[in-house]
PyMOL Python script that loads the backbone (N, CA, C, O; Angstrom):
from pymol import cmd

cmd.read_pdbstr("""\
ATOM      1  N   MET A   1       0.842  -1.169   0.000  1.00  0.00           N
ATOM      2  CA  MET A   1       0.000   0.000   0.000  1.00  0.00           C
ATOM      3  C   MET A   1       0.901   1.251   0.000  1.00  0.00           C
ATOM      4  O   MET A   1       1.890   1.283   0.733  1.00  0.00           O
ATOM      5  N   PRO A   2       0.584   2.270  -0.798  1.00  0.00           N
ATOM      6  CA  PRO A   2       1.409   3.479  -0.866  1.00  0.00           C
ATOM      7  C   PRO A   2       1.194   4.376   0.351  1.00  0.00           C
ATOM      8  O   PRO A   2       0.316   4.128   1.177  1.00  0.00           O
ATOM      9  N   ASN A   3       2.015   5.423   0.442  1.00  0.00           N
ATOM     10  CA  ASN A   3       1.839   6.422   1.489  1.00  0.00           C
ATOM     11  C   ASN A   3       0.488   7.096   1.304  1.00  0.00           C
ATOM     12  O   ASN A   3      -0.036   7.163   0.192  1.00  0.00           O
ATOM     13  N   ARG A   4      -0.078   7.601   2.414  1.00  0.00           N
ATOM     14  CA  ARG A   4      -1.407   8.219   2.376  1.00  0.00           C
ATOM     15  C   ARG A   4      -1.372   9.615   2.977  1.00  0.00           C
ATOM     16  O   ARG A   4      -0.522   9.922   3.812  1.00  0.00           O
ATOM     17  N   VAL A   5      -2.299  10.452   2.547  1.00  0.00           N
ATOM     18  CA  VAL A   5      -2.538  11.765   3.134  1.00  0.00           C
ATOM     19  C   VAL A   5      -3.853  11.649   3.887  1.00  0.00           C
ATOM     20  O   VAL A   5      -4.881  11.323   3.293  1.00  0.00           O
ATOM     21  N   MET A   6      -3.831  11.912   5.189  1.00  0.00           N
ATOM     22  CA  MET A   6      -5.034  11.749   6.010  1.00  0.00           C
ATOM     23  C   MET A   6      -5.431  13.085   6.637  1.00  0.00           C
ATOM     24  O   MET A   6      -4.625  13.736   7.302  1.00  0.00           O
ATOM     25  N   ILE A   7      -6.682  13.480   6.415  1.00  0.00           N
ATOM     26  CA  ILE A   7      -7.228  14.703   7.001  1.00  0.00           C
ATOM     27  C   ILE A   7      -8.109  14.299   8.175  1.00  0.00           C
ATOM     28  O   ILE A   7      -9.002  13.463   8.032  1.00  0.00           O
ATOM     29  N   SER A   8      -7.856  14.893   9.329  1.00  0.00           N
ATOM     30  CA  SER A   8      -8.650  14.597  10.520  1.00  0.00           C
ATOM     31  C   SER A   8     -10.076  15.095  10.342  1.00  0.00           C
ATOM     32  O   SER A   8     -10.303  16.150   9.749  1.00  0.00           O
ATOM     33  N   ARG A   9     -11.026  14.343  10.850  1.00  0.00           N
ATOM     34  CA  ARG A   9     -12.433  14.762  10.808  1.00  0.00           C
ATOM     35  C   ARG A   9     -12.647  16.032  11.629  1.00  0.00           C
ATOM     36  O   ARG A   9     -13.594  16.778  11.380  1.00  0.00           O
ATOM     37  N   ASP A  10     -11.773  16.280  12.607  1.00  0.00           N
ATOM     38  CA  ASP A  10     -11.888  17.455  13.472  1.00  0.00           C
ATOM     39  C   ASP A  10     -11.188  18.677  12.896  1.00  0.00           C
ATOM     40  O   ASP A  10     -11.242  19.754  13.491  1.00  0.00           O
ATOM     41  N   SER A  11     -10.533  18.530  11.748  1.00  0.00           N
ATOM     42  CA  SER A  11      -9.807  19.632  11.130  1.00  0.00           C
ATOM     43  C   SER A  11     -10.758  20.746  10.732  1.00  0.00           C
ATOM     44  O   SER A  11     -11.760  20.506  10.057  1.00  0.00           O
ATOM     45  N   LYS A  12     -10.447  21.955  11.146  1.00  0.00           N
ATOM     46  CA  LYS A  12     -11.257  23.120  10.783  1.00  0.00           C
ATOM     47  C   LYS A  12     -10.629  23.757   9.537  1.00  0.00           C
ATOM     48  O   LYS A  12      -9.479  24.194   9.583  1.00  0.00           O
ATOM     49  N   PRO A  13     -11.373  23.814   8.423  1.00  0.00           N
ATOM     50  CA  PRO A  13     -10.810  24.374   7.201  1.00  0.00           C
ATOM     51  C   PRO A  13     -10.611  25.881   7.304  1.00  0.00           C
ATOM     52  O   PRO A  13     -11.358  26.578   7.992  1.00  0.00           O
ATOM     53  N   ILE A  14      -9.591  26.368   6.609  1.00  0.00           N
ATOM     54  CA  ILE A  14      -9.326  27.801   6.526  1.00  0.00           C
ATOM     55  C   ILE A  14      -9.305  28.189   5.049  1.00  0.00           C
ATOM     56  O   ILE A  14      -9.194  27.315   4.189  1.00  0.00           O
ATOM     57  N   PRO A  15      -9.410  29.485   4.739  1.00  0.00           N
ATOM     58  CA  PRO A  15      -9.392  29.903   3.336  1.00  0.00           C
ATOM     59  C   PRO A  15      -8.050  29.588   2.669  1.00  0.00           C
ATOM     60  O   PRO A  15      -6.984  29.813   3.243  1.00  0.00           O
ATOM     61  N   CYS A  16      -8.129  29.072   1.463  1.00  0.00           N
ATOM     62  CA  CYS A  16      -6.948  28.725   0.673  1.00  0.00           C
ATOM     63  C   CYS A  16      -6.444  29.974  -0.047  1.00  0.00           C
ATOM     64  O   CYS A  16      -7.243  30.762  -0.554  1.00  0.00           O
ATOM     65  N   GLU A  17      -5.126  30.159  -0.095  1.00  0.00           N
ATOM     66  CA  GLU A  17      -4.550  31.306  -0.794  1.00  0.00           C
ATOM     67  C   GLU A  17      -4.698  31.180  -2.310  1.00  0.00           C
ATOM     68  O   GLU A  17      -4.723  32.191  -3.012  1.00  0.00           O
ATOM     69  N   GLU A  18      -4.795  29.950  -2.822  1.00  0.00           N
ATOM     70  CA  GLU A  18      -4.913  29.735  -4.270  1.00  0.00           C
ATOM     71  C   GLU A  18      -6.330  29.975  -4.773  1.00  0.00           C
ATOM     72  O   GLU A  18      -6.534  30.779  -5.683  1.00  0.00           O
ATOM     73  N   CYS A  19      -7.316  29.287  -4.192  1.00  0.00           N
ATOM     74  CA  CYS A  19      -8.683  29.341  -4.719  1.00  0.00           C
ATOM     75  C   CYS A  19      -9.614  30.236  -3.909  1.00  0.00           C
ATOM     76  O   CYS A  19     -10.687  30.603  -4.390  1.00  0.00           O
ATOM     77  N   GLY A  20      -9.217  30.597  -2.671  1.00  0.00           N
ATOM     78  CA  GLY A  20     -10.036  31.460  -1.839  1.00  0.00           C
ATOM     79  C   GLY A  20     -11.145  30.750  -1.077  1.00  0.00           C
ATOM     80  O   GLY A  20     -11.810  31.363  -0.243  1.00  0.00           O
ATOM     81  N   LEU A  21     -11.351  29.475  -1.351  1.00  0.00           N
ATOM     82  CA  LEU A  21     -12.404  28.718  -0.668  1.00  0.00           C
ATOM     83  C   LEU A  21     -11.935  28.271   0.716  1.00  0.00           C
ATOM     84  O   LEU A  21     -10.743  28.034   0.910  1.00  0.00           O
ATOM     85  N   PRO A  22     -12.845  28.153   1.675  1.00  0.00           N
ATOM     86  CA  PRO A  22     -12.471  27.675   3.010  1.00  0.00           C
ATOM     87  C   PRO A  22     -12.324  26.155   3.004  1.00  0.00           C
ATOM     88  O   PRO A  22     -13.142  25.446   3.589  1.00  0.00           O
ATOM     89  N   SER A  23     -11.285  25.662   2.345  1.00  0.00           N
ATOM     90  CA  SER A  23     -11.115  24.211   2.180  1.00  0.00           C
ATOM     91  C   SER A  23      -9.678  23.749   2.408  1.00  0.00           C
ATOM     92  O   SER A  23      -9.302  22.664   1.965  1.00  0.00           O
ATOM     93  N   LEU A  24      -8.872  24.559   3.092  1.00  0.00           N
ATOM     94  CA  LEU A  24      -7.484  24.202   3.372  1.00  0.00           C
ATOM     95  C   LEU A  24      -7.409  23.532   4.739  1.00  0.00           C
ATOM     96  O   LEU A  24      -7.871  24.092   5.734  1.00  0.00           O
ATOM     97  N   HIS A  25      -6.829  22.333   4.791  1.00  0.00           N
ATOM     98  CA  HIS A  25      -6.743  21.539   6.018  1.00  0.00           C
ATOM     99  C   HIS A  25      -5.293  21.150   6.299  1.00  0.00           C
ATOM    100  O   HIS A  25      -4.474  21.065   5.383  1.00  0.00           O
ATOM    101  N   VAL A  26      -4.987  20.915   7.572  1.00  0.00           N
ATOM    102  CA  VAL A  26      -3.713  20.290   7.945  1.00  0.00           C
ATOM    103  C   VAL A  26      -3.928  18.787   7.803  1.00  0.00           C
ATOM    104  O   VAL A  26      -4.900  18.243   8.328  1.00  0.00           O
ATOM    105  N   ALA A  27      -3.020  18.117   7.092  1.00  0.00           N
ATOM    106  CA  ALA A  27      -3.141  16.675   6.876  1.00  0.00           C
ATOM    107  C   ALA A  27      -1.866  15.978   7.334  1.00  0.00           C
ATOM    108  O   ALA A  27      -0.782  16.562   7.324  1.00  0.00           O
ATOM    109  N   ARG A  28      -2.015  14.720   7.734  1.00  0.00           N
ATOM    110  CA  ARG A  28      -0.872  13.899   8.128  1.00  0.00           C
ATOM    111  C   ARG A  28      -0.432  13.047   6.947  1.00  0.00           C
ATOM    112  O   ARG A  28      -1.272  12.518   6.220  1.00  0.00           O
ATOM    113  N   LEU A  29       0.870  12.909   6.748  1.00  0.00           N
ATOM    114  CA  LEU A  29       1.425  11.987   5.760  1.00  0.00           C
ATOM    115  C   LEU A  29       1.759  10.710   6.497  1.00  0.00           C
ATOM    116  O   LEU A  29       2.555  10.724   7.436  1.00  0.00           O
ATOM    117  N   VAL A  30       1.154   9.592   6.079  1.00  0.00           N
ATOM    118  CA  VAL A  30       1.295   8.323   6.781  1.00  0.00           C
ATOM    119  C   VAL A  30       1.857   7.282   5.818  1.00  0.00           C
ATOM    120  O   VAL A  30       1.381   7.156   4.689  1.00  0.00           O
ATOM    121  N   SER A  31       2.869   6.539   6.262  1.00  0.00           N
ATOM    122  CA  SER A  31       3.475   5.506   5.423  1.00  0.00           C
ATOM    123  C   SER A  31       2.577   4.278   5.364  1.00  0.00           C
ATOM    124  O   SER A  31       1.580   4.188   6.081  1.00  0.00           O
ATOM    125  N   ALA A  32       2.936   3.344   4.512  1.00  0.00           N
ATOM    126  CA  ALA A  32       2.157   2.116   4.333  1.00  0.00           C
ATOM    127  C   ALA A  32       2.030   1.321   5.632  1.00  0.00           C
ATOM    128  O   ALA A  32       1.026   0.642   5.846  1.00  0.00           O
ATOM    129  N   ASN A  33       3.047   1.402   6.507  1.00  0.00           N
ATOM    130  CA  ASN A  33       2.984   0.651   7.765  1.00  0.00           C
ATOM    131  C   ASN A  33       2.351   1.457   8.907  1.00  0.00           C
ATOM    132  O   ASN A  33       2.340   1.003  10.051  1.00  0.00           O
ATOM    133  N   GLY A  34       1.820   2.661   8.597  1.00  0.00           N
ATOM    134  CA  GLY A  34       1.126   3.456   9.596  1.00  0.00           C
ATOM    135  C   GLY A  34       1.980   4.468  10.323  1.00  0.00           C
ATOM    136  O   GLY A  34       1.475   5.178  11.193  1.00  0.00           O
ATOM    137  N   ALA A  35       3.266   4.561   9.996  1.00  0.00           N
ATOM    138  CA  ALA A  35       4.161   5.508  10.660  1.00  0.00           C
ATOM    139  C   ALA A  35       3.913   6.920  10.134  1.00  0.00           C
ATOM    140  O   ALA A  35       3.708   7.118   8.936  1.00  0.00           O
ATOM    141  N   LEU A  36       3.932   7.890  11.030  1.00  0.00           N
ATOM    142  CA  LEU A  36       3.758   9.285  10.655  1.00  0.00           C
ATOM    143  C   LEU A  36       5.024   9.788   9.976  1.00  0.00           C
ATOM    144  O   LEU A  36       6.110   9.714  10.551  1.00  0.00           O
ATOM    145  N   LEU A  37       4.890  10.297   8.760  1.00  0.00           N
ATOM    146  CA  LEU A  37       6.022  10.826   8.006  1.00  0.00           C
ATOM    147  C   LEU A  37       6.151  12.337   8.157  1.00  0.00           C
ATOM    148  O   LEU A  37       7.247  12.885   8.036  1.00  0.00           O
ATOM    149  N   GLY A  38       5.041  13.005   8.420  1.00  0.00           N
ATOM    150  CA  GLY A  38       5.051  14.453   8.557  1.00  0.00           C
ATOM    151  C   GLY A  38       3.661  15.016   8.378  1.00  0.00           C
ATOM    152  O   GLY A  38       2.672  14.282   8.379  1.00  0.00           O
ATOM    153  N   GLN A  39       3.593  16.340   8.223  1.00  0.00           N
ATOM    154  CA  GLN A  39       2.331  17.015   8.012  1.00  0.00           C
ATOM    155  C   GLN A  39       2.444  17.941   6.813  1.00  0.00           C
ATOM    156  O   GLN A  39       3.540  18.365   6.445  1.00  0.00           O
ATOM    157  N   THR A  40       1.308  18.250   6.209  1.00  0.00           N
ATOM    158  CA  THR A  40       1.265  19.162   5.075  1.00  0.00           C
ATOM    159  C   THR A  40      -0.081  19.864   5.066  1.00  0.00           C
ATOM    160  O   THR A  40      -0.999  19.473   5.788  1.00  0.00           O
ATOM    161  N   MET A  41      -0.195  20.887   4.259  1.00  0.00           N
ATOM    162  CA  MET A  41      -1.468  21.576   4.066  1.00  0.00           C
ATOM    163  C   MET A  41      -2.085  21.057   2.778  1.00  0.00           C
ATOM    164  O   MET A  41      -1.402  20.949   1.760  1.00  0.00           O
ATOM    165  N   VAL A  42      -3.379  20.734   2.817  1.00  0.00           N
ATOM    166  CA  VAL A  42      -4.084  20.191   1.653  1.00  0.00           C
ATOM    167  C   VAL A  42      -5.365  20.982   1.435  1.00  0.00           C
ATOM    168  O   VAL A  42      -6.194  21.102   2.337  1.00  0.00           O
ATOM    169  N   CYS A  43      -5.520  21.522   0.228  1.00  0.00           N
ATOM    170  CA  CYS A  43      -6.772  22.180  -0.146  1.00  0.00           C
ATOM    171  C   CYS A  43      -7.595  21.153  -0.903  1.00  0.00           C
ATOM    172  O   CYS A  43      -7.191  20.698  -1.973  1.00  0.00           O
ATOM    173  N   THR A  44      -8.732  20.790  -0.364  1.00  0.00           N
ATOM    174  CA  THR A  44      -9.553  19.772  -1.005  1.00  0.00           C
ATOM    175  C   THR A  44     -10.198  20.294  -2.289  1.00  0.00           C
ATOM    176  O   THR A  44     -10.495  19.503  -3.184  1.00  0.00           O
ATOM    177  N   ALA A  45     -10.421  21.593  -2.400  1.00  0.00           N
ATOM    178  CA  ALA A  45     -10.981  22.157  -3.634  1.00  0.00           C
ATOM    179  C   ALA A  45      -9.919  22.213  -4.729  1.00  0.00           C
ATOM    180  O   ALA A  45     -10.185  21.796  -5.856  1.00  0.00           O
ATOM    181  N   CYS A  46      -8.742  22.708  -4.431  1.00  0.00           N
ATOM    182  CA  CYS A  46      -7.658  22.801  -5.423  1.00  0.00           C
ATOM    183  C   CYS A  46      -7.221  21.415  -5.878  1.00  0.00           C
ATOM    184  O   CYS A  46      -6.883  21.228  -7.046  1.00  0.00           O
ATOM    185  N   ARG A  47      -7.222  20.465  -4.995  1.00  0.00           N
ATOM    186  CA  ARG A  47      -6.797  19.106  -5.340  1.00  0.00           C
ATOM    187  C   ARG A  47      -7.681  18.535  -6.438  1.00  0.00           C
ATOM    188  O   ARG A  47      -7.187  17.864  -7.344  1.00  0.00           O
ATOM    189  N   ARG A  48      -8.969  18.791  -6.367  1.00  0.00           N
ATOM    190  CA  ARG A  48      -9.879  18.326  -7.421  1.00  0.00           C
ATOM    191  C   ARG A  48      -9.528  18.983  -8.743  1.00  0.00           C
ATOM    192  O   ARG A  48      -9.532  18.322  -9.782  1.00  0.00           O
ATOM    193  N   HIS A  49      -9.222  20.282  -8.722  1.00  0.00           N
ATOM    194  CA  HIS A  49      -8.866  20.988  -9.948  1.00  0.00           C
ATOM    195  C   HIS A  49      -7.550  20.467 -10.513  1.00  0.00           C
ATOM    196  O   HIS A  49      -7.412  20.314 -11.726  1.00  0.00           O
ATOM    197  N   ARG A  50      -6.591  20.197  -9.644  1.00  0.00           N
ATOM    198  CA  ARG A  50      -5.285  19.694 -10.111  1.00  0.00           C
ATOM    199  C   ARG A  50      -5.426  18.329 -10.746  1.00  0.00           C
ATOM    200  O   ARG A  50      -4.702  18.023 -11.694  1.00  0.00           O
ATOM    201  N   SER A  51      -6.334  17.497 -10.260  1.00  0.00           N
ATOM    202  CA  SER A  51      -6.485  16.159 -10.827  1.00  0.00           C
ATOM    203  C   SER A  51      -7.101  16.219 -12.220  1.00  0.00           C
ATOM    204  O   SER A  51      -6.978  15.263 -12.986  1.00  0.00           O
ATOM    205  N   ASP A  52      -7.759  17.317 -12.560  1.00  0.00           N
ATOM    206  CA  ASP A  52      -8.347  17.479 -13.886  1.00  0.00           C
ATOM    207  C   ASP A  52      -7.313  17.911 -14.931  1.00  0.00           C
ATOM    208  O   ASP A  52      -7.541  17.752 -16.131  1.00  0.00           O
ATOM    209  N   THR A  53      -6.190  18.451 -14.483  1.00  0.00           N
ATOM    210  CA  THR A  53      -5.171  18.924 -15.411  1.00  0.00           C
ATOM    211  C   THR A  53      -4.064  17.882 -15.541  1.00  0.00           C
ATOM    212  O   THR A  53      -3.772  17.170 -14.580  1.00  0.00           O
ATOM    213  N   PRO A  54      -3.443  17.783 -16.720  1.00  0.00           N
ATOM    214  CA  PRO A  54      -2.381  16.790 -16.910  1.00  0.00           C
ATOM    215  C   PRO A  54      -1.141  17.132 -16.078  1.00  0.00           C
ATOM    216  O   PRO A  54      -0.859  18.303 -15.821  1.00  0.00           O
ATOM    217  N   ALA A  55      -0.420  16.115 -15.668  1.00  0.00           N
ATOM    218  CA  ALA A  55       0.806  16.298 -14.911  1.00  0.00           C
ATOM    219  C   ALA A  55       1.902  16.841 -15.809  1.00  0.00           C
ATOM    220  O   ALA A  55       1.939  16.552 -17.005  1.00  0.00           O
ATOM    221  N   VAL A  56       2.789  17.626 -15.230  1.00  0.00           N
ATOM    222  CA  VAL A  56       3.912  18.200 -15.965  1.00  0.00           C
ATOM    223  C   VAL A  56       5.194  17.703 -15.339  1.00  0.00           C
ATOM    224  O   VAL A  56       5.373  17.802 -14.125  1.00  0.00           O
ATOM    225  N   ALA A  57       6.087  17.169 -16.152  1.00  0.00           N
ATOM    226  CA  ALA A  57       7.374  16.685 -15.636  1.00  0.00           C
ATOM    227  C   ALA A  57       8.287  17.871 -15.362  1.00  0.00           C
ATOM    228  O   ALA A  57       8.369  18.796 -16.170  1.00  0.00           O
ATOM    229  N   LEU A  58       8.972  17.845 -14.224  1.00  0.00           N
ATOM    230  CA  LEU A  58       9.920  18.882 -13.875  1.00  0.00           C
ATOM    231  C   LEU A  58      11.322  18.444 -14.261  1.00  0.00           C
ATOM    232  O   LEU A  58      11.650  17.260 -14.178  1.00  0.00           O
ATOM    233  N   PRO A  59      12.151  19.393 -14.682  1.00  0.00           N
ATOM    234  CA  PRO A  59      13.531  19.020 -15.074  1.00  0.00           C
ATOM    235  C   PRO A  59      14.353  18.541 -13.909  1.00  0.00           C
ATOM    236  O   PRO A  59      15.522  18.196 -14.079  1.00  0.00           O
TER     237      PRO A  59
END
""", "prot")
cmd.dss("prot")
cmd.show_as("cartoon", "prot")
cmd.util.cbc("prot")
cmd.orient("prot")
């Protein structure tokens, strides 16, 4: 199983700087064996938009 991004049900969303919607959450990065790898900010609205656009390879 790959690494996962987990958003707590108790997370209170804040406005996102990209889209302006109140959908930015603190999320935990969890490895396949359940170990905490770190934390990140995840906008659930922007993530949907990003999945609609093709990926771009970086040099």
